[in-house]
MIZA-104973 format. One record per residue: residue number from 1; x, y, z of N, C-alpha, C, CB in turn. Coordinates in steps of 0.02 Angstrom, whole numbers, always signed. Glycine has a CB too. Example, Ala and Ser with C-alpha at 12.3 -4.5 7.8 and 13.67 -1.06 7.14 Angstrom:
BEGIN
1_+660_-284_+390_+615_-225_+390_+660_-165_+390_+565_-224_+452
2_+642_-112_+354_+684_-53_+357_+645_+2_+394_+704_-30_+286
//
This chain:
BEGIN
1_+46_-42_-2_-6_-10_+10_+60_+70_+6_-58_-43_+92
2_+36_+111_-33_+70_+164_-62_+73_+211_+24_+17_+204_-142
3_+25_+234_+30_+10_+285_+85_-42_+254_+149_-26_+352_+46
4_-28_+274_+224_-64_+258_+279_-126_+261_+258_-52_+296_+335
5_-133_+331_+229_-235_+361_+227_-251_+309_+168_-262_+476_+191
6_-218_+260_+133_-254_+222_+90_-280_+161_+136_-210_+202_+27
7_-239_+145_+179_-241_+76_+201_-315_+89_+256_-154_+48_+245
8_-330_+132_+297_-365_+155_+355_-430_+184_+306_-317_+217_+409
9_-486_+172_+294_-518_+212_+272_-588_+253_+302_-523_+183_+226
10_-596_+233_+345_-630_+255_+412_-660_+205_+481_-690_+289_+384
11_-668_+237_+538_-683_+197_+579_-753_+183_+569_-664_+216_+638
12_-762_+97_+618_-841_+84_+590_-876_+113_+664_-865_-20_+566
13_-900_+144_+660_-965_+172_+720_-1013_+141_+711_-996_+245_+720
14_-1019_+93_+750_-1086_+52_+769_-1098_+26_+849_-1085_-17_+722
15_-1157_+35_+857_-1162_-5_+939_-1097_-67_+945_-1258_-58_+949
16_-1087_-117_+917_-1045_-164_+930_-986_-125_+936_-1044_-218_+884
17_-960_-85_+880_-901_-83_+868_-880_-11_+934_-890_-71_+776
18_-927_+24_+955_-903_+57_+1014_-899_+15_+1074_-944_+114_+1028
19_-955_-56_+1076_-938_-74_+1130_-887_-126_+1158_-982_-82_+1145
20_-866_-140_+1096_-796_-181_+1094_-740_-134_+1112_-779_-214_+1017
21_-727_-49_+1095_-718_-10_+1094_-695_-9_+1172_-762_+21_+1061
22_-723_+10_+1210_-749_+9_+1280_-724_-25_+1334_-804_-9_+1280
23_-766_-106_+1312_-735_-176_+1344_-664_-193_+1334_-771_-238_+1316
24_-639_-208_+1273_-575_-233_+1256_-521_-195_+1237_-581_-272_+1213
25_-531_-147_+1228_-496_-73_+1209_-468_-86_+1134_-424_-48_+1269
26_-506_-101_+1093_-493_-121_+1036_-554_-73_+997_-495_-205_+1033
27_-509_-65_+934_-538_-13_+902_-553_-52_+813_-478_+61_+911
28_-600_-42_+780_-617_-52_+748_-636_-10_+671_-640_-72_+781
29_-609_-31_+625_-588_+4_+559_-612_-37_+487_-502_+10_+561
30_-642_-2_+436_-642_-17_+378_-583_-10_+334_-685_+11_+359
31_-552_-57_+323_-483_-46_+282_-501_-51_+220_-424_-95_+294
32_-429_-66_+178_-429_-68_+112_-434_-131_+93_-380_-39_+84
33_-486_-176_+44_-477_-254_+54_-403_-311_+34_-537_-279_+7
34_-359_-250_+9_-312_-299_-3_-231_-280_+47_-302_-299_-94
35_-240_-236_+99_-226_-231_+141_-197_-292_+198_-269_-200_+145
36_-135_-281_+218_-106_-346_+256_-129_-342_+320_-28_-352_+259
37_-133_-369_+383_-108_-351_+456_-41_-323_+478_-110_-408_+491
38_-20_-319_+454_+48_-292_+448_+40_-212_+445_+86_-323_+382
39_+17_-210_+381_-3_-123_+358_-38_-107_+395_-37_-101_+293
40_-95_-144_+424_-153_-105_+452_-115_-71_+533_-233_-168_+464
41_-77_-124_+553_-51_-115_+610_-8_-57_+609_-21_-171_+630
42_+56_-38_+562_+87_+17_+557_+57_+63_+538_+130_+14_+529
43_-2_+83_+514_-45_+137_+492_-73_+143_+573_-105_+116_+423
44_-102_+106_+584_-147_+133_+657_-92_+142_+711_-212_+70_+691
45_-19_+135_+731_+15_+161_+767_+55_+207_+737_+42_+121_+798
46_+62_+238_+683_+73_+279_+649_+22_+357_+659_+71_+240_+590
47_-31_+332_+636_-78_+397_+616_-97_+407_+708_-166_+372_+546
48_-117_+357_+743_-131_+368_+818_-92_+390_+862_-146_+320_+845
49_-30_+365_+859_+43_+357_+903_+4_+317_+966_+91_+447_+932
50_-14_+248_+966_-26_+219_+1003_+9_+122_+977_-102_+243_+1013
51_+10_+102_+1031_+47_+39_+1010_+13_-44_+1014_+110_+41_+1055
52_-15_-80_+951_-40_-112_+927_-18_-181_+970_-31_-100_+861
53_-69_-228_+992_-43_-279_+1008_-75_-336_+971_-44_-282_+1074
54_-116_-333_+935_-159_-386_+885_-188_-349_+846_-215_-433_+914
55_-200_-381_+783_-255_-373_+730_-279_-423_+679_-239_-324_+693
56_-344_-408_+698_-389_-487_+654_-435_-443_+619_-446_-562_+713
57_-439_-481_+562_-473_-451_+500_-540_-487_+464_-418_-450_+448
58_-589_-470_+455_-639_-498_+409_-659_-462_+349_-695_-509_+443
59_-674_-509_+295_-687_-485_+243_-770_-506_+231_-634_-509_+195
60_-807_-448_+201_-869_-458_+200_-893_-437_+120_-900_-417_+261
61_-933_-503_+100_-962_-476_+29_-1014_-423_+34_-995_-535_-12
62_-1000_-400_-20_-1056_-346_-57_-1147_-381_-52_-1027_-339_-162
63_-1164_-341_-33_-1247_-368_-35_-1264_-335_-95_-1305_-345_+34
64_-1338_-386_-123_-1378_-353_-169_-1412_-309_-153_-1414_-385_-196
65_-1435_-258_-193_-1482_-201_-184_-1499_-187_-240_-1461_-144_-151
66_-1578_-181_-229_-1612_-144_-285_-1657_-100_-280_-1637_-178_-321
67_-1660_-70_-337_-1696_+12_-346_-1747_-4_-399_-1635_+85_-377
68_-1828_-15_-378_-1853_-23_-422_-1854_-84_-461_-1838_+17_-444
69_-1839_-89_-535_-1824_-145_-559_-1741_-172_-567_-1857_-140_-618
70_-1710_-105_-570_-1640_-136_-574_-1619_-149_-500_-1584_-84_-614
71_-1568_-198_-527_-1512_-235_-459_-1458_-216_-475_-1501_-320_-448
72_-1416_-228_-414_-1358_-200_-413_-1313_-232_-352_-1371_-125_-409
73_-1236_-243_-344_-1214_-245_-288_-1170_-194_-251_-1191_-292_-291
74_-1174_-203_-191_-1128_-160_-147_-1053_-178_-147_-1152_-164_-73
75_-1014_-114_-148_-938_-149_-144_-936_-201_-92_-878_-95_-124
76_-908_-258_-98_-843_-295_-51_-806_-249_+9_-775_-317_-108
77_-800_-276_+50_-753_-227_+95_-730_-278_+156_-799_-151_+128
78_-688_-246_+185_-632_-268_+255_-632_-236_+303_-562_-267_+247
79_-645_-269_+367_-662_-229_+427_-599_-262_+457_-742_-238_+466
80_-549_-226_+494_-502_-235_+563_-521_-233_+627_-456_-191_+568
81_-501_-263_+672_-513_-259_+743_-438_-265_+763_-568_-319_+776
82_-425_-192_+796_-358_-176_+821_-364_-171_+864_-323_-134_+808
83_-332_-217_+913_-309_-228_+1001_-248_-178_+1007_-277_-322_+1027
84_-269_-132_+1062_-216_-103_+1066_-173_-134_+1155_-241_-17_+1053
85_-108_-111_+1145_-72_-157_+1221_-96_-109_+1281_+36_-163_+1224
86_-100_-158_+1334_-122_-133_+1387_-84_-47_+1398_-106_-191_+1444
87_-121_-20_+1452_-92_+56_+1453_-100_+117_+1403_-27_+50_+1452
88_-120_+84_+1344_-126_+146_+1280_-202_+165_+1292_-112_+114_+1185
89_-193_+227_+1286_-230_+276_+1285_-279_+273_+1219_-188_+332_+1291
90_-349_+274_+1214_-386_+260_+1152_-378_+319_+1129_-457_+235_+1154
91_-377_+329_+1053_-389_+398_+1017_-470_+384_+1011_-340_+413_+934
92_-486_+465_+1035_-561_+496_+1024_-582_+522_+948_-567_+564_+1073
93_-617_+477_+918_-628_+495_+849_-696_+508_+855_-608_+444_+794
94_-731_+479_+891_-819_+476_+906_-823_+528_+960_-857_+391_+939
95_-876_+582_+944_-901_+627_+991_-965_+642_+981_-868_+683_+995
96_-994_+674_+1033_-1057_+709_+1021_-1126_+636_+1019_-1045_+761_+934
97_-1124_+573_+1031_-1152_+513_+987_-1180_+503_+1069_-1092_+443_+935
//
């Protein structure tokens, strides 16, 4: 991957994602489908200035969507669960929820 900002697309801000963040010190991101675990780890450590303990990834197939008679598919995407080392401060990328 050429740049760090192409590895991490956005944080996943869902009820489950925020719950994991609070209870397990784990951040959830949507990442590039071709990104490896090492690239995700380096990107998070560089962008958020934290130490990463482990990275888990999951691939999701795009769902079929219809609008009237026409059908199409959403894009496939990849999610990364990034667990921080003990004692690391969680970055605040969510406010006013």
